[in-house]
N, C-alpha and C positions, 0 to 999 in steps of 0.2 A: 362501669365507666359512665361518667356524666357526659351528656352531650351539651357542652357549654354554649355552643352556638344557638341551639334550639331554646335552651333555658333563657339565655340572654334576650333573644327576640321575644319570647312569650312574656317575660317580665316587663320588658319595655312597652309592649303594646298594652298590657294590663295596666301599667302605671299611668300611661297617657289617658286612659279612659276613666280610671278610678281614683287617682290621687286626691287627697283631701286639700281643700283650700286653706292654707296656713299663711300667716303674715310674713314669715321669713322666706317663704317660697315666692314672694312677690318682689324680691329685691336681689340685686347682684352685688350689693355693698358688702365687702368682706367683714367689715366691723360688725354690721347688723347680723350677718350669718354666724359669726363667731359668738356674739352675745347669745343667740338662740341656742347654739350647740352647748354652751356652758350651762345655760338654764335647764336644758332638757336632760342633763345628766341626773339620773335617779329621780326624775320628776315627770309626772304625766303631762301630756300635751295640753289638755284642757286647763290644768292649773297654771301652766306657763304663759299662755296667751295674754291674759291681762297684765301680768308682771312685765312681760316683754314689751308690750305697747307703752306702759307707763315709764319703764326704764329708758327706752329709746326717745320718748318725748322729752324727758329731763336731760338725758345724756346722748344726744344724737351722734356724737363722734368721740374719738379717743381723747381729744383735747378737753372736752367738757367733763368726761369721766376722770381724767387725770387730775384736773384742778379741783374737783369736789372734795369735801371733807369725808372721811371714812364714816362718820356718823350719818351723813345724808345718804351715802351709798347703802349702808346697812338698813336704814329706815325704809328705803324703797325695796330692798330685798326681803324685808321681814315677812316671814310666813313661807318662804320658799325652802328654808332649811339649808343644811350643809353650807354654812356661812363662809367657810374658807374660800368657796367659789367666788363670792363677791369681793373678798380682799384680794384674791389673785387677779381678778378682772382689773382692779384698779392698778395693781402693780404692773400688769401687762400693758395697760393703756399708757403708762409712763414709759415703758420700754418702746412702745410704738412711737411716741412723741420724740424720744431721744434719737430714734433711727430716721425719723422724718416722714414715714409712711407705713401703711400696714404691710407686713412681710408677705411676699408672694411666692415663696418656695416652701415645700413641705418641711425642710430642715429648719428654716427660720421661724415658721409658725410654731414648730415643736419646741423652740427655745423660749417661747413666751411663758410667763409664770402661769402655772395651773393647767397647761396644755399637755395632754398625753398623746399617745399614738393615735387613738381613735379620733380625737378632736382635730388633730393636725391633718389627718387624712380627709375628714369630712369637710373642713374649711378649704383645704387645698383643691379638692375635687369639685365642690359646689361653687365656690367663689372664683376659682381660677382654671377650672377644667383640667386639672392635673391628674394623671392616672394612678391614684392611690386608693386601694380598696379599704373600705371601712368595715370594722368588726365591732359592733355594739352587741348588747344583749339580744336584740331582735334578730340580727344577722346570725349570731352564734346559734340561736335556736333553729332557724331555717336550715342552716347548714348541717346541724346535727341530725335533722330529720331527712333531708334529701339524701344524705350519705348513710343513714341509719347508724349514726354514731361513729363512723369509721373515717371521717375526713378531718384533716386539720383545718380549723376555721379560717385562718389567715390565708393558707394556700388555696383553699377552695374559693374564697372570696376573690382572690387575685385572679384565679382562673375564670371566674364568671364576669369579671369587670370588662365593660365595653370601653376600650381605650379611646374610641371616637367620641363618646359622650359619657364620661365617668360620673358626672353630676347626676344625670338621669339614672344611670345604672346603679349607683350606690343608693340613691333615694328609693328606687324601686324595691330593692332587696330589704331595706329597712322598713318600708311601708308594708310590704307583705307580712313581715313579722309583727308589725303593729296592729294590723286590722284583720288578717286572715290566719296566719300561722301562730295562733295565740298560745300562751303557756298551757291553758287548760281548754280542752274541747276545741281544737283547731277546726276551722271551717274548710275542711279538705274539699268539700263539694264546690267551693268557690275559688279554689286555688288554681291559678293559671299554669302551674308546673306540677300538678298532682301526678301526672303520668310519668314524671321523672323522679318522683319521691320514693326512695327505697323504704322509708319507715311506713309510708301510707300503704305500700304493697304488702309489707310484713305485718301491718296492724300494730306497730310499736310506737306510733306518733305520740301517744299520751305518756309514754315512758321516757321520752327524750326532750331535752337533755336531762341527764340525771339531776336529781334535786340536791341543792346545796344544804349542808347541815347548818341550821340557824342556831345562834347562841341562845341559851335558855333565857327566858324572860325574867327580869329582876323587878320585883315589886317594891316600891318605896312610898312612904307616907311623909308628906310635908305640910307645913302650915304657912299661909300667906297672911300678911297684915296690911290692911288698908288704913293708913295713918294720914289724916288731913289736918291742915292748919292754915287758916287765913287764905283760902283759895289755892293752896298748894298741896301737893301730895309727896310723900317720902318714897324714894326709890333707891334700890341697892344695885351695885354692879352684879350682873348675872354670873353665877358660878357654873352655869350649864352652857351658856352661849357667849363666847368672848365678844366684848364690844357692845353688848346689849344691857338693858336695864330690866330689873325684876322688881316685883313687890318685895319688901323686906320680909324675912322670916323671924322667928322668935329671937329676941335679944334682950340683954339685961337693960332694964329701964322701960321696957314696953309693957303697958298694962292692957291685957286683952279684954275686948268688949263683946258685943253680940256677934253671933255667927251669921255670916252672909251667904253661906252655901258651900258647895264642894263640886269638884269636877275631876275628871281623869285626863291625863296628858301623857302621850307616848313619844319618846325620842329613841330611835333605833329599837333596842331590846329592853329599854328601861320604861317601866309602866308606873307613872306617878299617880298617887291619889292626894290631891290638894284639898285642904279645908281652908276657907277664907273667913277672917274675922276682922271686925272693926278693932281699932286699937288707938291708944294715945301714948305719947312718949313723955317720960319725966326725966329731965336732965339732958345729957348730950346724946347725939345720934352716933351710930357705929361709924367707924372710919370708912370712907369711900361712899357713904350714902349721901344723897343730895335731895334738896327740896326742889320740885318742879312745879311751875304753874299748871293747874289742871287743864287749862285751855291750850297748853303747848304739848300735851301728851302725844298728839298725833304727829308731831314734828321730830320725835326722837326715836331711836331704835329700841322699841319695846319688845320684850320676848313674847312669844305666843302664849306662854303660861301666864304672864302678867296681864295680857289682854283678856284672857279667859277669867282671871281673878277679878279684874275690874268690872266685867260684865255681871258679876255677882253683887256688885256694889250699887246702891241706889244713887241715881243722879249722874252716872257716868255715861 
């Protein structure tokens, strides 16, 4: 049996002394907290921080985000991946504007576009102090270990939740998973609740939680073309990332020139090997392709693969 009171107290004291200084912990604005939670989905904290700060500087509130063009939103999101998150943020910001304010109940937050159970619980507890337990990957791992794989994550997280301070309680559990109870080689010697951890006692902490079966890696070869004309560069709508622009690939009428280099690029379990060539075009360009001024490239949503390809090109 877990002693939830002792665990809760130990976690709270540890968190107060050891929590990382992060920009979204310096605000009580539910909009800013919501933005951070969406960005942090499947993305490392270190990678999120500069995006979070740039995004909030440009879109400090739901109204600014709702009124922006999708192209501008995707441009600021470029590099974070999982771009449906950015589109849903904008959809949700329009929902917020329609209702007149940011929703302040778990159910209403859950109704926003792109918001699931975890995000709704996180925003509700952190921004509004509502007693909803969060279960993200870090929390799931901590619970799997303290129960030695025998506890239901949501039920245990709810048991451990401090209803008097759910914001601190949830963040303490998440923080423990992020910096101590790591997927590989957890720092059990630094864990404030090690004496309560059944996996640590049994020596099974490195076996929990069970590893998910990853899909097999798919290897693909593609060719990118750098086609310039009078200070402009030809780009094609991306077939990998909706709403973004790519360097065009081989098409009828393109005459390939010198090789500019090659690079690897990974999207989930797809591993691409791109080769980059100079090229010229004779006749019409493919449907959907457009000429952009080279100096404007930084102002459009350009795919990461296109950015890598352009780095192979002289003068970019």
